[in-house]
C-alpha positions in Angstrom: 32.0 76.1 138.4 34.1 78.6 136.4 31.8 78.1 133.4 28.8 79.1 135.5 30.4 82.2 136.8 31.5 83.2 133.2 28.0 82.7 132.1 26.6 84.8 135.0 29.1 87.6 134.4 28.2 87.6 130.7 24.4 87.8 131.6 25.1 90.6 133.9 27.1 92.5 131.4 24.4 92.2 128.8 21.8 93.3 131.2 24.0 96.3 132.3 24.5 97.2 128.6 20.8 96.9 127.8 19.9 99.0 130.9 22.5 101.6 129.9 21.2 101.8 126.4 17.6 102.3 127.8 18.9 105.2 130.0 20.5 106.9 127.0 17.5 106.3 124.8 15.3 107.9 127.5 17.5 110.8 127.8 17.8 111.4 124.2 14.1 111.0 123.8 13.4 113.4 126.5 15.8 115.8 124.9 14.1 115.5 121.5 10.7 116.0 123.1 11.9 119.2 125.0 13.5 120.4 121.7 10.2 119.8 120.0 8.1 121.5 122.7 10.4 124.5 122.9 10.2 124.8 119.1 6.5 124.7 119.1 6.4 127.2 121.9 8.6 129.5 119.8 6.5 129.2 116.8 3.3 130.1 118.8 5.3 133.1 120.2 6.3 134.2 116.7 2.7 133.9 115.5 1.5 136.0 118.6 4.1 138.6 118.0 3.3 138.8 114.2 -0.5 139.2 114.9 0.3 142.6 116.5 3.0 143.7 114.1 2.0 146.6 111.6 3.2 144.8 108.4 2.2 146.8 105.4 3.0 144.0 102.9 0.0 142.1 101.4 2.0 138.9 101.6 5.0 137.5 103.4 6.8 134.1 104.0 9.3 133.1 106.5 11.2 129.8 105.9 13.9 128.1 108.0 16.4 126.6 105.6 18.4 124.8 108.3 15.3 122.8 109.6 13.6 122.8 106.1 10.2 124.1 107.3 8.1 127.2 107.0 7.9 129.2 110.2 5.1 131.5 109.2 3.3 133.0 106.3 0.5 135.4 105.4 -1.1 135.0 102.0 2.1 133.5 101.0 0.6 131.0 98.3 -1.0 133.9 96.5 0.5 134.9 93.1 1.6 138.6 93.1 3.6 140.8 90.9 7.3 140.5 92.0 9.0 143.2 90.1 12.8 142.8 90.0 12.7 139.7 92.2 12.3 138.2 88.7 16.0 139.0 88.0 17.0 136.3 90.5 15.5 133.6 88.1 17.0 135.3 85.0 20.5 135.3 86.5 20.1 131.6 87.6 19.4 130.8 84.0 22.4 132.9 82.8 24.8 131.2 85.4 23.4 127.7 84.6 23.9 128.2 80.8 26.9 130.2 80.3 30.6 130.5 81.5 30.9 133.5 84.0 34.2 134.5 82.2 32.5 135.1 78.9 31.9 138.6 77.6 28.8 140.7 76.9 28.6 143.8 74.6 26.0 146.3 75.8 23.6 147.1 73.0 21.5 150.3 72.3 18.4 148.2 73.1 19.7 147.3 76.5 20.5 150.9 77.4 17.0 151.9 76.4 15.5 149.9 79.2 14.0 151.8 82.1 16.4 153.4 84.5 19.9 154.7 84.2 22.5 152.3 85.8 25.6 154.0 84.6 26.7 151.5 81.8 27.3 152.6 78.3 26.5 151.5 74.7 29.2 149.1 73.3 30.7 148.7 76.7 32.1 145.3 77.2 31.6 143.4 80.4 32.5 139.9 81.7 29.3 138.0 82.5 30.6 137.5 86.1 30.8 141.2 86.8 27.6 142.3 84.9 25.7 139.7 86.8 27.0 141.2 90.1 26.1 144.8 88.9 22.7 143.7 87.8 21.8 142.0 91.2 23.1 144.6 93.4 21.8 147.7 91.6 18.8 145.9 90.1 19.8 147.1 86.7 17.2 146.7 83.9 19.8 147.3 81.1 22.2 144.8 82.7 19.6 142.0 82.7 18.3 142.8 79.4 21.9 142.7 77.9 22.5 139.3 79.7 19.5 137.5 78.1 19.3 139.5 74.8 20.8 136.7 72.7 19.2 133.9 74.4 15.8 133.7 72.8 14.8 130.7 74.9 15.4 132.5 78.2 11.7 133.0 79.2 10.9 129.3 78.5 14.0 128.4 80.6 12.9 130.6 83.4 9.4 129.2 83.6 10.7 125.6 83.2 13.2 126.1 86.0 10.4 127.5 88.2 8.3 124.5 87.6 11.2 122.1 88.4 11.9 123.9 91.6 8.2 123.4 92.7 7.3 127.1 92.3 3.6 126.3 91.6 2.4 130.1 91.7 5.0 131.6 89.4 5.0 132.8 85.8 7.7 135.0 84.1 6.7 137.2 81.2 10.0 139.1 81.0 13.5 139.0 82.6 13.3 142.4 84.3 10.0 142.1 86.2 9.0 145.6 84.8 5.3 146.1 84.2 4.4 145.4 80.7 1.6 148.1 80.8 -0.5 149.8 83.5 -2.5 146.6 84.1 -0.1 143.8 83.4 3.0 142.9 85.5 6.1 141.4 84.0 6.4 138.4 86.4 4.2 136.8 89.2 5.1 134.6 92.1 4.0 133.9 95.6 6.0 134.9 98.6 6.7 131.2 99.2 7.9 130.7 95.6 10.2 133.7 95.9 11.8 132.2 98.9 12.3 128.9 97.0 13.9 130.8 94.1 16.3 132.8 96.4 17.3 129.6 98.4 18.2 127.8 95.1 20.2 130.8 93.8 22.3 131.1 96.9 22.9 127.4 97.2 23.8 126.9 93.5 25.8 130.0 93.1 27.0 131.1 96.5 29.8 133.5 95.3 27.5 135.4 92.8 24.4 135.7 95.1 26.4 136.2 98.2 27.6 139.4 96.6 24.1 140.8 96.9 24.7 141.6 100.6 27.5 144.2 99.8 26.4 147.7 100.5 28.4 148.9 97.5 31.0 147.6 95.2 33.5 149.0 92.5 33.4 147.0 89.3 35.6 147.6 86.2 34.3 146.6 82.8 36.4 145.0 80.1 36.3 148.4 78.3 38.1 149.9 81.4 35.4 151.9 83.0 35.1 151.8 86.7 31.6 151.8 88.1 30.7 152.4 91.7 27.5 150.2 92.4 25.3 150.9 95.5 22.9 148.3 96.8 19.2 148.9 96.4 18.6 147.4 99.8 19.2 150.3 102.3 18.7 148.2 105.5 21.6 145.6 105.0 23.3 147.0 108.1 20.1 146.1 110.1 20.0 142.6 108.8 22.3 140.3 111.1 24.5 137.9 109.2 22.9 138.7 105.9 23.5 136.0 103.1 21.3 137.2 100.3 19.3 140.3 99.3 17.1 141.2 96.3 14.7 144.3 96.1 11.9 144.8 93.6 9.5 147.7 92.9 7.0 148.7 90.3 3.7 150.5 90.3 1.7 147.4 90.0 3.9 145.3 92.4 4.6 147.8 95.2 7.6 147.2 97.3 9.1 143.7 97.4 12.1 142.3 99.2 13.7 138.9 99.8 16.4 138.4 102.4 18.3 135.4 103.7 20.1 135.8 107.0 21.5 133.7 109.9 19.7 134.0 113.1 20.7 133.6 116.7 20.7 129.9 116.6 22.6 129.9 113.4 19.7 128.9 111.4 19.5 130.2 107.8 16.1 132.0 107.4 14.6 133.1 104.2 11.9 136.0 104.3 10.1 137.5 101.4 7.7 140.4 101.6 5.3 141.3 98.7 3.0 144.1 98.0 4.3 146.7 100.6 5.3 150.2 99.7 8.6 151.5 98.3 9.9 152.3 101.8 7.6 149.9 103.6 9.3 146.8 102.3 12.3 147.9 104.3 10.5 148.6 107.5 8.5 145.4 107.1 11.5 143.3 106.7 13.2 144.9 109.7 10.2 144.2 111.8 10.0 140.5 110.8 13.8 140.0 111.3 13.5 141.7 114.7 10.6 139.5 115.7 12.4 136.3 114.9 15.4 137.4 117.0 13.2 138.5 119.8 11.4 135.1 119.8 14.6 133.5 121.1 14.9 135.8 124.2 11.3 136.1 125.5 
């Protein structure tokens, strides 16, 4: 008799466990379904908000790094001139191939590059600090000095782009400066520019994380102190910024890539291409605000 009761008790326990497991499965399944529905509703809301947004950029791409999916894009697979966004890949190659505590001597050829960024001929820099100066101020002389003695840098930049899946990208120089009035120095899609920024931030978070600093004081190995101001003038309007890189030439127009953490603590990458000099900033601000607004409507 005791044996029968034991078997019944065991059967009841098994049935109870199976029922409980079924309840938990149903609850979790409903939660996942609700999360999916809410996500789809939010994506539709974003698309609706963007359809009315006066964005000047010819192309832009928004990517959720946390979920690993594109949120929205406009002409984001079209190769376009990217100007100084190209410096991101050049820096990636430098950091992947050299020790950051190495030294660089600034040559006359480096200083002859377009723009005056405050560094001097024969000034010594640590690679670590020159990289930060170059990214924050978008210094053409800085990037030239960093790749000057690496004759394979262009090949490495293009090979790395291929390995990262940047299918619509080609680098013709390290600065992104226009080669002439008809030919840009680098081309990429907005989607590819996001891929490049995401890789840079993940592979070298300390270096690329410095791109969100409004300004920084750097001391060269020669003893000169340089005050460097960020070329992104709306960093204070980007919530929880993680990465920033600007770009502008006559052919490219205004370009900007930003990575920030949104209200749901998702890391979001946005690139705008082919805007105007000032329009890239207003475009980015609108896109960020729309993403934030989509959580509250």
